[in-house]
VONU-861707 format. One record per atom (N, C-alpha, C): x, y, z. Coordinates in steps of 0.05 Angstrom, whole numbers, plus 5000, padded with zeros to 4 digits. Layout:
! VONU-861707
XYZ...
//
This chain:
! VONU-861707
442755575541443255455569443755695588442855685612443455895631446155835644446856025661449356005675449155895703446855785710446455655735448255415740449455385762451355165766449954905766451054715751450154425752450654295779448854135788449154015815448353725815446753615795445953345794447353175774448252925781449452775761447052605746447752465726445852345708444052125724445252005742443851795759441751925776442452155788440552315806438152405789438852515765436652625748434752405739435952155733434351945723432251875746433251875770431551805793429452015797430152285795428452495799426152525779426952485756425152515733423452265727424652035731423251785725423751675696425951745686426751625658429351495662429951315643432551165644434751345636437151295643439651445633439751425604438951175591439251145563437451335548434851365559432951555547433951835550434951895573436052185578438152255557440052075554442252115533441152155505439051985499437951985474436552255467435052365488433652615484435652845479437852825496439853035493441153045464441852785454443152755429441352815405438752745407437052775384435853055383435153165406433653415405434953645416437153625431438753845442437354035460435153935473433454125488434954215514436854045523438454115546441354075541443054215553445954185548447254185576447453945588448753915614451454025614452254115637455054215641456553955645459354005645461153765647463153825669463853615684465953635703468553625689470853675702473353655689473953375678472653175690472952895681471052815661469253015651467352955630464752865638464252835664461552735672459452965671456952885663454753075661453853195689453153435689451953575713449553735704447253685716444753805707443854015728442554205719441554435736438554375743437554535763434754535769432954575745433954765728432454825704432254575685434654415683434654175665432553985676432653945703430753745714427753825710427154085712424354185707423654125678425654195660424954145631424553865624426053685636425753395631423053295643422353395665419853315678417553375659417653635650415453725632415153565607417653515594417653315571416453055576417252945600416152675606413152695610412052895622409152925627407652925600408953085579407553125554407452845541409552695543409652425530407652235543407352265569405352105585402552195576402152435567399452525559398852445529400852325515400552235489401952375467403352575474405052715454407452555446408252565423410952455415413052645426415252535434417452695446418352935428418352865401419253075381417353305382414753255385412653455385412753615411413353495434413653625459416053805459418153725446420553895444419954135425418354085405417654305387416054515401414154435416412354625431414254785451415954645465417554805485419354995472420454925447422255095434420755335423418255295414416655515407416055725429415555605452415155785476417555925482419955815480422555955485422956195466422356125440422756325420420856555424418356505430416256705436416956875459418156755481418756905504421656855511423456975493426356915492427657025518426257205532427657315557427057125581425456925577424656755600426156485598427356405619428656145618426455925617427355695606425555465601423855395626425355385649423855295673421855485682422055745675420055945683417555895664417955855639415755795621414255545629415755345636414655095645412755135670413755295689412255335714409855505709409655655687407455835681405255675667405655425660403555265648400955255664398955235651396155235664395854965680397354765671397154505684399854465698400254565721402754555735403454275743406154255750407053995760405753935787405153685793404153635820405953705841405053795863406653895885408553685895407853435895409653235902412253225885411853265859414153265841415853525845414553755850416054005854417853985878416953825897418453805923420453575923420553415903422453195902425453265909426253475894429053555899429653625927428053795940428553875968428053655986426053485980425553275997427753055999429153025976431352835976433452935997434053205995436153316012435053306040432553356046431453366073431653096085431052876068431152606078434052536085435852616068438952556075439652706102438652946105439253086130438252936154435652846153434252726175435652466181436452296160437752056164440452086176441852296168444552346179444352416209442452606216441952676244441452426260439552246251439051996266441551836268443051806249445551636251447451756272447652026270449652146289448752136318446152166322445152176349444851876360445051676343445151396350447951286351449751466348452751396349453251176327452051196305452450996284454251106262456751056266458751166248458551066220458050806217457950676190455650796174453350826187450850946172451551236165452651386184453251666178454951696155457151536153459051556130457751456103455951266108454651146083452651366070451351506089449451696080450951926066453352006076454852226064456152116039456951876037458251766013455951765990453551675998451451665980450751935969450952145986450252415978452352515959454952455965457152525948456852405919455652185918455352045892453152165875451252305889448952445875449552735868450452885888450953165884453853245883454353485875457253605876457953615905460553595911461353605939460753865953461054095939460254345952457354375958455654245942452754225948452154065972453653845976453453665999454253826024456253996022457254146045455154346053454054506033452154716041449454626046448554406033445754316034445354106054447353966063446953736080448753766106451353786102453253776124452754036142452854266130452654516147449854536160447654476147445154486161444854256184446054046179446153846201447953936226450054056218452054166238450454366256448954556244447454756257445254636274443854426262441654296277442654166300444854026299445953886323446754096345447954306336448554516354446054646368443954676354441454796364440254596384440354346378439154156397440754126423443454156421445054166446444354416461444154636448443554896461440954876477438754736465436254716478436054506498438154346503438354146522436953886512436553856487435253616475437253376472439753436471441753226467443953296487445653086492447853126512450353236498452253316515454853426506456153196490455852946499457052716485456052696456453352716454452152716428453452936408453553166420454453406404457353366397459053256416461953226409462253006389460752786392460952556372460152656344458052806342457052896315459053096304460153266320462053466313464553346301465653146317468253036307467952876282465552746278465052606253464752796229463152996232462653176211465153356205466753406226469453526222471153346203471053096208472652906188471852966162469352986155468353016129468753306118468953486136469453776127472353806118474253666131477053706126477853706097476853546081477653556052476953826038474753946048473954216037476254416043477354406066479554576073481854526052482454286048484754216031484454306002481854305993481554365963481054675959481054825981480755115978483455235970483455455955485955565947486355825964488755855973489656085989490556305972489556545974490356765960492556915973495056915963497357015979496957315984495157465974494857745980492857766004491657546013489757576033491057526060489757626082491057606109491157326120493057286139493057036155491457076179490056846185488056856207488456616225488356676252488256456271485256416280484156206280481356156290481555946313479855956332479855796355477255806370476655606385474755606406476255696431475355906446476756026465477255846490478655966510479355816535476955706550476955446555474755316568472555226549472855256523470655216503471254936489469354756489469554496477467954486451466254676446464454656423465554806400465854676377467354796354465754816329463154756331461554756306461655026292461055246307460955496294463655596283465755556299468355656291469555496268468855246267469655076244468355176219465855216219464455316194465355596186465955766207467256036201469855996190471355836199474255786188473955716160472155526153471955436126470755656107468955826119468056066104470356246096472256296115474656466109476356336089476856066092478555936072477355946044474755916041473455936017473556216004474156416019474656676009477656746006479256536008482156566001483956626023482956666049484556746070486156506082488656556091490456356101489656286130488056096134486856016160488355806175488955856201489955646217488055606242486655376240484655316261485955166283485855266308487155156331485454966347482854946340481054746354479954846379479154656397477654726422479454816446478354966464479555026489482455116487482855336471485655436466486455626488488455546505489255696528490855946519490956146538492356416530495356346527496556186542499356136538499956026511498255846500498755736474498455946452496656136456496256346436498656536436499656586460502056776463504456646447504756376450506956246438506856226407504456196397504156136368504056416352503056626365502756876349505356966338507656986352510057076339511156876319510356616319511256436299509656466274507056486275505256496251504756786241504956986259504657266254501957326240499857256253497257296240496457596240494757686221493657936219490957956235489857706237486957696250486957466267485657476291484957276309482057246312480757026308477857006312477356786332475756846351475256686374472156626378471556376385468756306389468356246418465956356430465456316458462356236459461856006470459055916471458055926500459755936520458855926548459356216562457156316574457556576587459956596606460356376621462356386641465256416630465456386604468056406591468656676579466656866582467157116570469257276584469557276612471857406624474657296613474757036607477256916597477757026569475757066552475957176527476957476528475857616547476657896550479657906557480457746575483257726585485157676562484257456545485857376523486257606503484157746496484357966477486158196487485658256514487358466525490158416525490958176532493658076534494958086506493657966487494857966460494958236449492958386452492858666439495058836452495758806476497758946491500358886477500858636473503458546460503658586430501358566417501258596387498758776379499259036381496959226379495759246351497259136332496159156303494158916296494258716314492558486306489658556309487958466289485058506290483758276302481858316319480458096333477458076322476457836322473857776316472757586335470257636347469157456367466357376358465557136363462857046359462156796375459856666370459056426384456456496400455456286410452856296424452856486448455156506462455256686485454756976477455757036452455457316441452757376433451057146425448357166416446357186440446857016460444956956481444857166503447357306506447457496529448357776518447957966535448558246526451658246522452458346498455158346491456558576507458758506522460258706537461258946519461159176528461959406512464859366501466559246517469459216507469459016484467558846480467658646458466058716434464358936436462659006414464159066388466559216390467859276365468859026349469058796365470258556352468058346342465458406345463358226340463258156311463157896305463157796276460157756267458457656284455857596276455357306276452757236268451856946269451256856242449956996225449156906199451356936178451056806155453056826133453057126124450857266124450757536114452457706132452257656159453757816178456657756175457457496168460257436164461357576140459657586118460457716094460958026100459158156115459458426121462158476138462458306158464858336175467458316158467558106140469858066125470258286105468158386093468358596074469458846088468658906113469559146129472559106133473358866142476158816148477858866124477058756101478658776077478759066066476559206068476459486060478359666077478359616102479959776121482959686116483559466107486159366102487359476076485759526056486559626031488059896033
//
């Protein structure tokens, strides 16, 4: 069995493959062809490789092979090409899986994303929560976060940026998704050796999608993050800095007209606390020429840029 993380529960696999949970358990018990991972509570979790393997076995049975013979053939292939995972061997078959089956996994996620966006933009709280609850029942929470919540968060922000939806739509979607993201903050572990960080949307800023996701990114890397939310005025920052004593302050700006306020905030705090490290990001940093005074603080937009920024900060701190 490979070390790929399990992501589907037994019900989801049953639906994806088209076999009953009883049959699935029987194949596992009798033939040992797959070994699902287990959660702490003992529930099965299946990988993409497991799903591909089960689909291939089901196809062979539908073509007339007995399941034991199909398992024997697959094991022979694995022995002959021991360096290749089972799902690679299966996909190298001359008679590949139909494209509709190959796309089932991603299409399920895409459907959930589209339904969630529709519910949010229709101000339908009950449907939005039901979609997310359903997703949590099928996939692991971290997969729901990265495959559904974050892409929807980004899509909503993009639509607002393009003028396709109103500020009310964006605010409503953000507050509901923020509700669902909060548990992820609670279940992250803070590494006591990592720096303390203040994160916020800057003065005059009401849009918190990007800085919320960045805050969670930092928490998942063990940093002690205090997220102050939207429209954080300079006076409030001045008051809280001596109380929390952060090593880093990260600020998001989406509107060009708020860049001067951002510069003023950084200058004032830096004058009083010269050792504090600043990070800035947001749509205003992406859409307009970054002022020279802010370039040293730029975090970036993509996860790769965030990783590089954080790595640089931690290396300089060591």
